[in-house]
C-alpha positions as CSV (number, residue, x, y, z in Angstrom):
1,A,-51.0,-3.8,-11.2
2,E,-52.9,-1.0,-12.6
3,W,-52.3,1.2,-9.4
4,L,-48.3,0.9,-10.0
5,A,-49.2,1.9,-13.5
6,A,-51.4,4.9,-13.0
7,I,-50.3,8.2,-13.2
8,H,-50.6,9.8,-9.8
9,W,-49.3,13.3,-10.8
10,P,-50.3,14.5,-14.4
11,S,-48.6,18.1,-13.6
12,L,-45.7,16.3,-13.2
13,H,-45.9,13.6,-16.4
14,G,-43.3,14.0,-19.0
15,A,-44.0,12.7,-22.5
16,W,-40.5,10.9,-22.1
17,M,-41.2,9.0,-19.3
18,S,-41.3,5.5,-20.3
19,L,-41.8,4.2,-17.3
20,A,-44.2,3.9,-14.7
21,Q,-44.7,7.5,-12.7
22,L,-43.8,5.4,-9.5
23,A,-40.5,4.1,-10.5
24,Y,-39.2,7.3,-11.1
25,P,-39.3,8.3,-7.0
26,L,-37.8,5.1,-6.2
27,F,-34.7,6.0,-8.5
28,L,-34.9,9.3,-7.1
29,L,-34.5,8.1,-3.2
30,A,-32.0,4.9,-4.2
31,F,-29.6,7.8,-6.1
32,V,-29.6,10.2,-3.2
33,A,-29.2,7.2,-0.7
34,L,-26.1,5.9,-2.8
35,L,-24.9,9.4,-3.5
36,L,-24.8,10.2,0.3
37,Q,-23.0,6.9,0.8
38,Y,-20.3,7.8,-1.4
39,L,-19.5,10.9,-0.1
40,R,-19.8,9.9,3.2
41,Q,-16.7,7.2,2.4
42,P,-16.0,7.0,-1.4
43,R,-15.1,3.5,-1.9
44,P,-15.5,2.2,-5.4
45,L,-17.8,-0.6,-4.6
46,H,-20.5,2.5,-3.9
47,A,-19.5,4.3,-7.2
48,A,-19.7,1.0,-9.1
49,Q,-23.3,0.6,-7.1
50,L,-23.9,4.4,-8.4
51,C,-23.0,3.8,-11.6
52,G,-25.0,0.8,-11.8
53,L,-28.1,2.0,-10.3
54,L,-28.0,5.0,-13.5
55,G,-27.3,2.2,-15.8
56,A,-30.7,0.6,-14.9
57,L,-32.3,3.6,-15.2
58,W,-31.0,3.8,-18.5
59,M,-31.3,0.8,-20.0
60,L,-34.6,-0.5,-18.4
61,P,-37.0,1.0,-21.3
62,Q,-34.6,-0.7,-23.7
63,V,-35.5,-4.5,-22.6
64,F,-38.7,-4.9,-23.9
65,I,-37.1,-3.0,-27.5
66,L,-34.0,-3.6,-28.1
67,P,-32.7,-7.8,-28.1
68,H,-30.8,-9.2,-25.5
69,A,-30.6,-5.7,-24.1
70,L,-31.2,-7.3,-20.1
71,Q,-28.5,-9.3,-20.8
72,V,-26.0,-6.5,-21.9
73,M,-27.4,-5.1,-18.7
74,S,-27.1,-7.6,-16.4
75,S,-23.7,-8.6,-17.9
76,L,-22.4,-4.9,-17.4
77,A,-23.6,-4.8,-13.7
78,M,-21.9,-7.6,-13.1
79,L,-18.6,-6.6,-14.6
80,M,-18.9,-3.3,-12.5
81,L,-19.5,-5.1,-9.2
82,V,-16.4,-7.5,-9.6
83,A,-14.3,-4.8,-10.5
84,A,-15.7,-3.0,-7.8
85,V,-15.3,-6.3,-5.3
86,A,-11.8,-6.9,-6.9
87,H,-10.5,-3.3,-6.0
88,E,-11.7,-3.5,-2.6
89,A,-9.7,-6.6,-1.8
90,Y,-6.4,-5.2,-2.9
91,Q,-7.0,-2.6,-0.9
92,M,-7.2,-4.6,2.3
93,A,-4.3,-6.2,1.3
94,F,-2.3,-3.1,0.4
95,R,-3.5,-0.2,2.4
96,D,-2.9,0.2,5.9
97,E,-6.8,0.3,7.8
98,L,-5.7,2.5,10.7
99,T,-3.5,5.3,9.0
100,G,-4.9,4.3,5.2
101,L,-1.1,4.8,3.9
102,P,0.0,2.2,1.8
103,G,1.0,-0.9,4.1
104,R,4.4,-3.4,4.5
105,R,3.2,-5.6,0.9
106,A,2.6,-2.4,-1.0
107,L,6.0,-1.4,-0.3
108,N,7.6,-4.8,-0.8
109,E,5.9,-4.4,-4.8
110,R,7.1,-1.2,-5.0
111,L,11.1,-2.1,-3.9
112,Q,10.9,-4.4,-6.8
113,R,10.4,-1.8,-9.4
114,L,13.3,0.6,-8.7
115,G,15.4,1.7,-10.3
116,R,19.6,2.4,-10.0
117,D,19.4,5.6,-7.6
118,Y,16.7,5.6,-4.6
119,V,16.6,6.7,-0.4
120,I,14.8,5.1,1.9
121,A,13.9,6.8,5.3
122,M,12.8,4.6,8.6
123,V,10.5,6.6,10.7
124,D,9.8,5.7,14.4
125,V,7.5,8.0,16.7
126,D,9.3,8.4,19.7
127,H,8.1,7.1,23.0
128,F,5.1,5.5,21.3
129,K,5.0,3.4,24.4
130,N,4.6,6.1,27.0
131,F,2.0,7.1,24.8
132,N,-0.2,3.6,24.9
133,D,0.7,3.2,28.6
134,T,0.1,6.5,29.9
135,H,-3.3,8.1,27.6
136,G,-4.5,4.1,26.1
137,H,-4.5,2.5,22.5
138,D,-7.1,5.1,21.6
139,V,-4.9,8.1,21.7
140,G,-1.9,5.8,21.1
141,D,-4.2,5.3,17.5
142,Q,-4.3,9.0,17.2
143,V,-0.1,9.6,16.9
144,L,0.0,6.9,14.0
145,R,-3.0,8.7,12.3
146,L,-1.5,12.0,13.0
147,V,2.7,10.9,11.7
148,A,0.9,9.6,8.8
149,S,-1.1,12.3,8.0
150,Q,2.2,14.5,8.0
151,L,4.0,11.7,6.1
152,R,1.8,11.8,3.3
153,K,2.6,15.7,2.6
154,V,6.5,14.6,2.4
155,G,8.1,16.9,-0.6
156,G,10.5,15.8,-3.0
157,G,8.9,12.9,-4.6
158,G,8.8,11.1,-1.2
159,K,6.0,8.5,-0.8
160,A,4.9,7.3,2.8
161,Y,4.4,3.9,3.9
162,R,2.8,1.9,7.1
163,Y,6.2,-0.3,7.8
164,G,4.7,-1.9,10.8
165,G,4.4,-0.9,14.8
166,E,4.8,2.9,14.7
167,E,7.3,2.6,12.4
168,F,7.1,4.3,8.9
169,T,9.0,4.1,5.7
170,L,9.5,7.2,3.2
171,L,10.9,6.3,-0.4
172,F,12.0,8.7,-2.7
173,P,12.5,7.2,-6.0
174,G,15.2,8.8,-8.5
175,K,16.9,11.3,-5.6
176,S,19.8,11.6,-3.4
177,L,20.5,11.6,0.2
178,E,21.5,15.5,-0.6
179,Q,17.9,16.1,-2.5
180,C,15.7,14.5,0.1
181,Q,17.2,15.7,3.4
182,P,15.6,19.4,3.5
183,H,12.1,17.2,2.7
184,L,12.9,14.7,5.4
185,E,13.3,17.6,8.1
186,A,10.3,19.7,6.5
187,V,8.1,16.6,7.6
188,R,9.9,16.1,11.2
189,L,9.6,19.7,11.9
190,A,5.6,19.7,11.1
191,I,5.2,16.7,13.6
192,E,7.4,18.3,16.2
193,H,5.1,21.6,16.1
194,Y,2.0,20.1,15.4
195,R,-0.6,20.7,18.7
196,M,-2.4,17.1,19.7
197,Q,-5.3,17.7,22.1
198,L,-6.0,14.8,23.9
199,R,-10.2,14.6,24.0
200,D,-12.7,11.6,24.3
201,K,-14.9,10.5,21.6
202,Q,-17.9,12.5,22.3
203,S,-16.0,15.6,22.1
204,R,-13.5,15.4,19.2
205,P,-14.4,17.5,16.2
206,R,-16.4,16.8,13.4
207,S,-14.2,18.4,11.0
208,D,-11.1,19.9,10.3
209,Q,-12.4,23.3,10.5
210,Q,-13.6,22.7,13.4
211,G,-10.7,21.3,15.2
212,K,-8.5,24.5,14.3
213,Q,-10.7,26.3,15.9
214,R,-10.3,23.9,19.1
215,R,-6.5,24.0,18.7
216,G,-6.5,27.7,19.5
217,G,-8.3,27.1,22.8
218,N,-7.3,26.3,25.9
219,G,-10.4,23.5,26.5
220,A,-8.0,20.2,26.5
221,S,-4.5,18.6,27.2
222,E,-1.6,18.7,24.8
223,V,1.1,16.5,23.6
224,S,4.1,16.9,21.8
225,V,4.4,13.7,19.2
226,T,8.3,13.4,17.9
227,V,9.9,11.5,15.7
228,S,13.1,10.0,14.7
229,M,14.8,9.6,11.3
230,G,17.3,7.1,9.9
231,V,18.2,7.7,6.2
232,A,20.1,6.0,3.9
233,A,20.5,5.8,-0.2
234,R,21.6,3.0,-2.7
235,Q,25.5,2.6,-3.1
236,A,28.1,0.4,-4.1
237,E,28.2,-2.1,-1.2
238,Q,24.6,-2.2,-0.2
239,R,23.0,-3.0,-4.1
240,S,19.4,-4.2,-3.0
241,P,16.6,-2.4,-1.1
242,Q,16.8,-4.8,1.7
243,A,20.0,-3.6,2.3
244,V,19.4,0.1,2.0
245,I,16.7,-0.8,5.0
246,K,19.0,-2.2,7.2
247,A,21.3,0.8,6.4
248,A,18.9,2.8,6.8
249,D,17.3,0.8,10.3
250,K,21.1,1.3,11.8
251,A,20.9,4.7,11.3
252,L,17.4,5.2,13.0
253,Y,18.9,3.4,16.0
254,S,22.1,5.9,16.1
255,A,19.0,9.2,15.8
256,K,17.5,7.5,18.7
257,A,20.9,6.8,20.5
258,A,21.5,10.8,19.8
259,G,18.4,11.8,22.2
260,R,15.6,11.6,19.5
261,N,13.6,14.0,17.3
262,C,16.3,14.0,15.1
263,I,17.7,12.6,11.2
264,R,20.8,10.5,11.0
265,S,22.5,9.2,7.6
266,A,24.1,5.7,7.4
267,G,27.6,6.0,7.3
268,H,27.2,9.3,8.9
269,R,28.5,8.7,12.8
270,R,28.6,12.8,13.9
271,G,25.9,15.3,13.9
272,A,22.4,14.7,13.0
273,V,20.9,16.4,10.3
274,K,18.2,18.7,11.9
275,L,18.8,21.7,10.2
276,A,16.7,23.8,12.2
277,G,17.8,23.0,15.6
278,E,21.4,23.2,15.1
279,A,21.0,27.2,15.7
280,D,19.6,26.4,18.8
């Protein structure tokens, strides 16, 4: 006990230190470990652990001075952990683990809070089964992540959801069909023009910068990914979100029948909404 309480480095000791000197290096090591854990994978649970450690460092000197300080510190730490665990449970239930997008349950919850005007687009990866059959499920997962990363960037106030399998949903609250079409076409083109290179796990880039540099070379085989989209807006004959989704699904089948890699609107039999491709 005397060895623990002794001052081992007099030159580093300060008058403000109210704990044993050895406690501060231990707190520093724990802080660095938790900080690296949070930076690598920023999750609420990791943030709560980091805040709890800082709170413990601040409260420990007061434990034997202020009445009930230990109980307050313990209660605050428990509350932070409970809140973090609750948020983790919410993320697991409402967010798709593979793509990071909100999942089907999150979409269903959002559909219950829509206003009178909105647009729903159903997005399907073209020939996705061929990716799995030809290149394996790992490549199929890469394709889904690629599509999700591009759909996440959609403009016009849209938000992307993983609907299930190779199907995604884009939701545009408070928008009309005409307002959404340019943004849908932009994200379709972004997916079409993205060059996806096939690599095994050992040769995958460790950063976005390294990935961009490798895409400029010719070291790996490339695959082209395209999507088809069916889009529908809320109208008098389709008032519920489920009816709008059904109409968007029918438009998606029309896009598939039209040759894929295009956008069809519900109620429009002729002409895919393919702004850049119409002139070809």
